[in-house]
N, C-alpha and C positions, 0 to 999 in steps of 0.2 A: 204052403210053407215057404219062408223066405230063403232065397239062394245066397244071401249075404255071407261072406266069409270075413273073418276078423284077424288082424295082426296085433299081437300084444307088444306095445312099445315099452322100452326100458324106462325105469323111473328117471326123471330129469328134474333139474333145478330151474324154475321159471322166475325170471327177474320180476320184482315188484315195483309198481309205480303207485305212489300214494296220492290220494285226492280227497277232497270233501264230497264232490259230486261227480258222478260218471254219467254221461249222456250217450246213448246209442242212437245214431242217426242224425246227420246234419241237414235235415229237411226243414219244412216250414215250421214244424213244432220244435224240433231239436235245436236249431240255431237260436230261436227266441228263448228257449229254456236255458241254454248255456249262457247267453248274454245276461239274462235276468239274474241267474245264480251268481255269476262272476261280479256283477255290479253290487251284489249284496255282500261281497267280500269273500265268497267261497272260492276255493281252488278247484277249477273245473277242467275235466278232460272230456272232450267231444270227439267221437270217432265217426268216420264216414267211409263207406266202401268205395265211393267214386272219387275222382280227383277234384270235384267241384262241390262246394256247399250250396245249399239253397232249396233243394227238393223240387216241389211242383212249380214254383216260380221260375226255376232254372230249366227243369226238364219238361214241364208241362206247358209253361208259357201262357197260362190262361189269364184272362182278366178277372176282376172281382168286383162285386157290388156290395160285399157284405160288411163293410165298415159302417154301413148305415141301416137304419130300420127299414122294414119293408111295408110300405103303406100303399093302399089302392090310389090315394091321392099323393103324387110325388112331392107336392109342396109341404106335406107333413113329415117327410123323411128327415131324420136327424142322425147325426153320427153317434154310434153307441159303442164303438171300439176305439180305444186310445192306446196309451202305453207304448211299449216298444214296437208293436206292429204298425201303429200310426206314425211313429218316428221314422221307421224304415221307409214307409211310403213317401214321407216328406223328403227324406234324404235322397231317394232315387229321383224324385221330381226335381229337386234342386240341382242334380247332376244332369238334367235334361235327358234323363233315361226313362221317363214315364209321362203319362198323359196328365197326371194330376187327377183330381176328382171331377169328372165331367157329368153335368146334368144329362140324363138320358131318359127322357119321358117315355120312350117306347118300351122301356124295360120296367115300368112301374110295378109289374107283378113281382119283381125281385127287389128293386130299390130304385130310388131316384138318381143315384150317382154310380158311375162306373170308373174303375181305375185299372189301367193296363201298363205294365212295366216291360222294358226291353230286357231280354235275358242276359245280354252281356253287361249292361249297366248294373243289373241286379247282382250278378256275380261279384262285381267289384265292390259295391256298397255293402253287401252282407259280409264280405271278407274284411272290409275296413272296420265294421262294427265289432266283429269277433276279435280282431287285433286290438282295438281300442279298449275292449272290456278285459283283456288279458286272459282270454280263454286259450287253453292248450288244445289246439285242433290237430288231430291226426287223420289226414286224408289217405285214401287208398289203404284203408285199414279195416279189416274184418273183425267184427265182434263174433266170437265163436264158442261161448259157453260161460257158465258161472260155477262158482263154488258156493254151496248153500248149507247153512246150519239151521235146521228147523224151518222157521219162517223168515230167516234173516240171510240176505245175500252177503257173503264175506269177500267175494272177489269176482271181477269180470275178466274173462280171458280175451285177448286181442292178438291178431297176427298181422304183421306188415314187413317192411324191408328189414326191420331190426330183429325179426323172428317173432317168437311167442313171448307175451308179457302178461302179467296179472295186475289189473288195476284194483287196488284195495281202496274203496271209497266208503264213506259213511252213508251216503244216499245214492240211489240209482234212478235214472229216468229212462224209460223205454219210449223212444220216439222213432223207432225203427220202421213204423208203418205196419209191419206184419206181427208185431208183438214178440220179437225174437228173444228178448231177455226173459219175458214171462214164459215162453215156450221152453227154453233151456232150464228154467227154474221149476218146471213141471206144474205150472199153474193151469187152471181150467180155461180152455179156449173153445170157441165154436167157429166153424167154417161158414163164411158168408158169400164167398165168390161163386158158389154153385147157384145161389139164389139171385144173383145180381141181374140176370136178364129179366127177372120179374118186375124190376123197377126201371132199368135203363140200359139196355144193350149189353155190351161186354164189360168185364171188370178190368180190362187193360186197354192201352192205346199208346201210340207214339206220335207226338206232335212234331211237325217239321215246318220249314219255311221256304218260300221261293222269292226270287227277285227278277227284275226285268219285265214287270207287268204294266200294261197300259190300262189302268183301272177305269178311266173315263170311257174308253172304247168297250171294255168288258161290261160295264153297267149299261151303256147305250144299246149294245147288241144282245143283251140278255135281260131285257126289261121285265119279261114275264118269268124269269128263272132266278134272278138275283135281286136281293133287297138290301140296300145300304141304309142302316139305321142312322138317324141324325145324331151327330156328336159335336161337341164343341172343340175348338183348337186346343192343343196342349198348352202347358204353362209358358212355353217359349214360342207359341204361335204356330207350331207345325200342324198341318192338316192330318187328321187320323180318320180311319174308316173301320166300321164293323159291318161285315157283309154275311148274309146267309144266302147260300147258293144251292139250288136243287137241280140236278141234271135229269131227273126222271120225267119231267114234263115233255122232254124231247129225246127219248131213248135212242132214236136213230142218229140224230145229230151228235149226241154225246156217247156214241157207242163205246168208245175207249174207256170212258168212266163207268158206264153201265156194266161193262165186263169186269170191273174191279170189285164188284159186290160191296160197295161202300153204302153207307146209310143215305137216307133221303136228303138230308141237309148236310152241307159242309160249312162249318163256321170259319170265317177268315178275319183275322185282325191285322190291320195295317197301321204301323206307327211311323213308317218312313215312305217317302214317295216311291212308287213303283215296287214296293216291297210287301209281300204277304208275310208279315213278321211271324205270324202263327197260323198254321192250318191244322185244325183239330180233325185228325184223320180218323175219326169215328170208330169204325167197327174193328176192334182188336180181338185178340184170342181169349177164349174162355178157358182159363187155366188156373191152377193153384200156384200162385206166385211164390209160395214157400217151398215148392219142389224145384230143385236146381235144374234138372234136365228139362222140365216143361218150360221153366222161365227162360232158359238159355235159347231154346228153340224158338220161343215166341219173340225174343229179342231179334234173332236173325230174320225170321219171317217178316217182322214188322219193318225192318230196314229195307228189305226187298220191296215191300208193299209201298213204302214212302217213295222210293225211287220210281216205281211203276206208276204210282198215282201222279207224280210230278210230270212224268212223260206223257201221261194221258191228258192232263190239263194242257200241256204244250201242243199236243196233237190236234185237239178238237175244240178248245174253248177260245173264242175271239178275245183278243187282248193279252193272251198268254203265248203268242207266237215266238217271242224273243225271251221267254222266261227260262229259268233254270232252278234246280234244287240248290238252295243256299246254305241250309243247315238242317240238322235233325237233333232231337233231344239226346242227352248223354246216356239216358237209360229209359227203359220201358216204363210208362206211367201205369201205376196200379191203383185202382179205385177201391178195391175190396179184396181181402184175403182171409185173415183170421181176426176174430175179436176176442180180447181177454175179458173174462167175466170180472166185473168190478162191483164195489159196494152199491153202486147205483147206475142204472142205465136210463138215459132219457128216452121217453116213449114218444111216438108220433102224436098221441093224444095230448101230451103235455106241450109239445111244440105248437100244435095247431091252436091250443087254448092259451098260449102266451103264459105258461106256468112260470112262477117265481119260486125261489128256494131260500131257506134260511142261511145256507152255506154257500151262497153264490160266489163264483170266481170271475164272472163276467156276463155280458149280455150278447145275444146273437139273434139274427132274424132271417137269414137267407135259407132258401130251400130250393134245391136243384130241380125238383119235380113240379114246382108251383105253376109254371106256364101251362102244363098239360092237365094238372090236377088242382083246380082252384080250391078244392076242399082242404088242401094241405097248406094253404096260406096261413101265416101266423096272424091271428086276429089282432085288432088294435090293442095296444099301441104299436104293434109291428115288431115285437121282439120277445124273446123268452130268456130264462136264466140258465147258465151252466152251473150245476152243483159241484162243489169240491169233491164229493164222494165218487163222481164219475172217473176221477183220476186214480182211485185206490183199488188195486187188484186184490181179490180175495186170496188170502193165504200167504201174503208177503208183507212184512212190516216196514221195509225200507226201500220200497219200489213205487214209483209213480208212472202212470201211463199218460201219454199225451199224443194226440193226433188221430189218424183214421183207425187206430187199433182199439178204439172203444165204441160203444153203442151197438147193442145186440140187435135191436129192431132195424131191419134193413131199410125200411122206408125212412125212419128217423135218421139213419146213418147218412142218407142223401142230403141232410142238412149239416150235421156235425163234422163230416169228413172234409168239408171244403176248406180252402187255404186259410182264411182269416180265423175260422173256428179253431183250426189246429194251432194257430199262433196264440190265440187266447188261452188255450189249454197249456201251451208251452210256457208262457210267461207265468201262469199260476204254478205249474210244476216246478219251474226254476226257483221262484221266490220261496215256495214252501220247502223245497229240498235244502236251500241255503239256510233257512230258519231252523230246519230240523237237524242240521249237521252235527250238533252237539247232543242230540237226543237219539240214541240208537234205535229207539222204537218208532221214530217218526212222529208226525203230528196227526192225531185222530180227532174227529169231531164226536 
């Protein structure tokens, strides 16, 4: 029996904010959705709980291969994602904040081309795009509930420095990652975080960076433990590095790292000389990210771990003697939590067999498990379709899902949850919501 107690609040008058489209979550899907809808002429309100828009590109800092098809022969790889996601990549590159699309033959199992952006440049460019589009962005704002009439959302409740408000929109987009709008609306959801270790380690992680590193010495003295994948210079000629490092071949030499209980490989991205721009600190907490107490504790523990891991690198890894922790992500990265049941879920069999759909909103080809599981490769031509129905939650007529909160098949989710896939869904949701703003029942196929 629950020990919860309740306080009955007095009735109150909540100020209303009118909009055509309301978007919860300014991450990789939500930002693109908001820009797309605003460019279509819709009045858009985008809310984000952190002080920074951007999502995984800002907080996860990972590179991506997935603008291109995934072919065994890299020379056959072709760009399959355009639109606002590609425009964003070009804008960041133009600001000298990204590598541009670099041919990376060693990564042929994913795609022939890799793109990595600097987190600070990304923050500025995505902010500029939102401002240019005329999106009303409310940062440090919590989405905290809905008013619903049958299968129709009538308002979304938010709280920030202004207090509590109700956004009354015609269409709603859930880009929260965890499916928060769907959950408050009482829609069917399934937990996936408990099964994540069956496909790839922990469902959370905290990316950080270090500076003051002598990479030439590091690679020379760790020849059997570190591998630098060949990459081309950035658009402005800067040298970049992508390094996989394993400490477990020499557990005594790297005792400080071995004691950290990190995974076998550590992925390091370097966009600036002497700078480990991103370190993917692997093994995070296995938690339900929709539980406030568990999520908060994992945030704290992950920040302690990032500090200790940086100290361990400095203590025992040649080339890191003068290094220091230079930054850490704004929030804990979450790979899986809850999935909202939609009209269609893409299956792994459909991904592997390069399925196409009559209601396609875009193409995709990347799969995060492909390196270890060749059977998961997308067969020729190296891409599959995203159906529009994957955005439509069962039981609600004016809500669209976009991002990692879709795809029930946990193995298939390891493809669709990735950054560019979320962006593709975001643009489709934004355009459709703008088109449907005059139709209370939304657009159905």
